N, C-alpha and C positions, 0 to 999 in steps of 0.2 A: 716552301721550295721542295718540289717533288722531282728529283732528278734520279733517273734510273741508273744503277751502277752496272747494268749490262751494256757498258759503254764500248765504244770503238777501241780496239787494241792495236797498237802499232809495235812491231818487233824491231829491235835494233840488234844486229848481229855483229860478227867479228869485223865486218868492214866499217863499222862505226857510223858516224854522222857524215852526211854529205848534203848538198843543197837540195836534192830531190826529197830526202827524208824530212828536212826542215820544212820544205814547202808543203808536204803531205800533212805534217803535224799542224801547221797553220790552217790548212783547209779543213781538217777534221775538227779543230777547235772552233772554227767559225760556224761549222754546221751543228756541232753537238755540245759545246760548252765544256763537257767533261770527257777526257780520254785517258786511257791507260797506255803506258809505254812499258813494254816488256824487254828487258835486256838479256842477251845471251849470257850464260854462266861464265864463259871464258873472258869476259871483259870487266870483271868485278873491280879492277883497279881504276877503270876509266869512268864508271857510272856517275860518280859525283860531278866530274868535269862535264860529262854529257848533259846531265840534268841542268847544271848551271847555264850552259850554253843554250839549251833548248828553251828554258824559261826566259832568258834574256832576249833571244831572237824572236820568240813567239809572243812575247809580252804576256805570258801566262803565269799562274801561281801554282806552285807545288803544294798539293793538299794532303798527300799521303805517299810514303815511300817505305815499302816493306820488301825485304829480300831483293828480288830482281824486277819488281814492278813499281812504277811510279804512276801516280794519278795526278793529272794536271787539270786546272780549271781556268777558263777565260770567259768572262761575262760577254754576252752578245751585245 
C-alpha cells in the first residue's frame, strides 16, 4: 500500500460543519482515499464532535488525530 501523505487538506473554521463541507469531504475521499482535515484553533472544544459526525456521514475511518489535524481514510 503506497499512499502519499501529501494528501488533500480541507480546513474547517469557526463556521463549523455544514452540508457543503460534508459533501466536499465525501468527494475528496472518493477521489483520494486519504485526506487531512485541519481544524481552526478556536474550535478546540468542538473537534471531537465534528470528527464523529464527519466519519459517520462520510463512512470513513479516522486513522490519525494530532493537534488540529485529523487524517481520514475511505477505501475506494
